[in-house]
MIRO-212098 format. One line per 2 residues: number of its first residue (from 1); their letters; for each residue x, y, z of N, C-alpha, C. Coordinates in steps of 0.1 Angstrom, whole numbers. Atoms other than C-alpha are relative to their C-alpha. Layout:
N
NUM	a	X Y Z X Y Z X Y Z | ... $
***
This chain:
80
1	ms	-2 15 -8 254 215 -512 -6 -7 -13 | 3 11 12 255 186 -540 -7 -9 11 $
3	id	7 6 1 236 161 -539 5 -10 12 | -4 8 -8 260 136 -524 3 6 13 $
5	dq	-2 -8 -15 265 160 -493 -13 -1 6 | 13 1 -8 229 158 -485 -5 -11 2 $
7	lt	8 16 -2 223 122 -488 9 -3 13 | -8 4 -13 252 121 -463 -6 1 12 $
9	na	10 -6 -7 234 146 -442 -13 -9 -2 | 11 7 3 206 124 -446 -1 -11 9 $
11	vl	-4 12 -11 222 96 -431 2 1 11 | -4 -4 -12 238 112 -404 -12 2 10 $
13	ni	12 -1 -4 205 128 -395 -9 -13 5 | 10 15 -6 186 91 -393 7 -6 9 $
15	av	-13 8 -15 220 78 -370 -5 6 9 | 0 -9 -13 213 106 -347 -18 0 6 $
17	ir	13 5 -3 171 102 -348 -1 -10 8 | 1 16 -7 174 63 -343 4 1 12 $
19	ga	-7 2 -11 198 66 -316 -11 7 13 | 5 -8 -7 176 94 -298 -12 -8 5 $
21	rg	12 6 3 147 75 -299 -5 -16 7 | -2 14 -3 164 41 -287 -7 -10 -9 $
23	lt	6 9 11 159 23 -319 13 -11 -7 | -12 5 4 183 -3 -329 1 -3 -15 $
25	cl	0 1 13 191 -9 -366 -6 -12 -1 | 13 14 3 172 -42 -367 -13 3 -2 $
27	el	13 -7 3 141 -27 -359 -7 16 -4 | 4 -10 10 145 7 -376 -2 -11 -13 $
29	ar	7 5 14 148 -20 -408 -11 -7 -2 | 12 10 2 118 -41 -399 -7 9 -4 $
31	nc	11 -16 2 98 -9 -394 3 7 -15 | -2 -4 13 109 3 -426 5 -12 -13 $
33	sl	-5 11 12 111 -30 -449 11 2 -5 | -10 0 6 143 -26 -455 10 -14 4 $
35	ks	-5 12 6 166 -56 -465 4 -9 17 | -7 2 -16 186 -56 -426 5 7 5 $
37	ak	-4 -10 -7 199 -42 -400 14 0 -7 | -13 -4 4 234 -44 -416 -2 11 -11 $
39	ri	1 -12 11 220 -21 -445 2 12 5 | 1 -11 -3 213 7 -420 16 1 8 $
41	nd	-12 -1 -2 246 1 -403 13 1 -11 | -9 -9 9 265 3 -434 1 13 -6 $
43	le	6 -13 4 245 32 -444 9 12 13 | -3 -10 -10 254 51 -413 18 -4 3 $
45	dg	-10 0 1 290 35 -415 7 8 -13 | -6 -4 11 293 53 -450 6 -10 -12 $
47	rg	0 8 12 291 23 -470 -12 -3 -7 | 13 4 8 266 27 -495 -5 14 -4 $
49	ki	9 -13 1 244 57 -506 -15 -6 2 | 15 -2 -3 206 59 -492 -6 -1 -12 $
51	si	6 -3 13 182 53 -522 -13 9 4 | 13 -12 -3 154 76 -525 -13 -9 6 $
53	de	12 13 -10 130 45 -514 -4 4 13 | 0 -2 -11 144 43 -486 2 11 11 $
55	li	-3 -9 -5 150 77 -477 -20 5 1 | 13 -1 -2 110 81 -482 -5 -8 13 $
57	ci	2 8 -14 105 52 -457 1 5 12 | -8 -6 -15 126 64 -429 -8 12 0 $
59	ad	6 -14 -3 114 97 -431 -16 2 6 | 13 2 -4 77 87 -431 -1 -7 16 $
61	yf	0 9 -12 82 64 -401 6 9 9 | -3 -9 -11 101 92 -381 -11 9 0 $
63	gv	8 -12 3 72 117 -392 8 14 1 | -9 -11 5 100 141 -406 0 2 -13 $
65	si	-6 -2 16 103 155 -440 13 -1 -6 | -13 5 8 127 146 -467 12 11 2 $
67	dg	-9 -14 0 142 184 -469 3 3 13 | -5 1 -9 145 185 -434 14 -9 1 $
69	ll	-7 9 -2 166 152 -431 11 1 -14 | -12 -4 5 188 164 -461 7 13 1 $
71	kq	-7 -22 1 193 201 -455 4 5 19 | -1 -7 -17 193 204 -417 5 -10 8 $
73	ka	-5 15 -8 211 185 -388 -11 -2 11 | 13 3 -8 186 170 -369 1 6 16 $
75	ki	6 -5 -7 172 186 -340 -3 -7 13 | 8 9 -10 164 165 -308 -5 11 13 $
77	vf	9 -6 -11 142 176 -283 -4 -8 6 | 7 10 -8 141 159 -249 -10 7 8 $
79	ep	10 -7 -10 111 163 -229 0 -9 14 | -2 4 -11 109 159 -195 -12 -13 7 $
***
């Protein structure tokens, strides 16, 4: 898997996790000190590449590993 494929996978996983947690793009941007909600929207829509710093911050915020974001599909477990 190429690095571009891994970064694309990470962005897809971020979108899934963000949605599962009920976070808006604005909330994620604010919590991760990103420039704006538009930056999150652009990433999720495939416009631009996520930076390493953004990836680290988002992984830390979600409490997931960077490796997991890059290589695996997000597994969402809903608790009753």
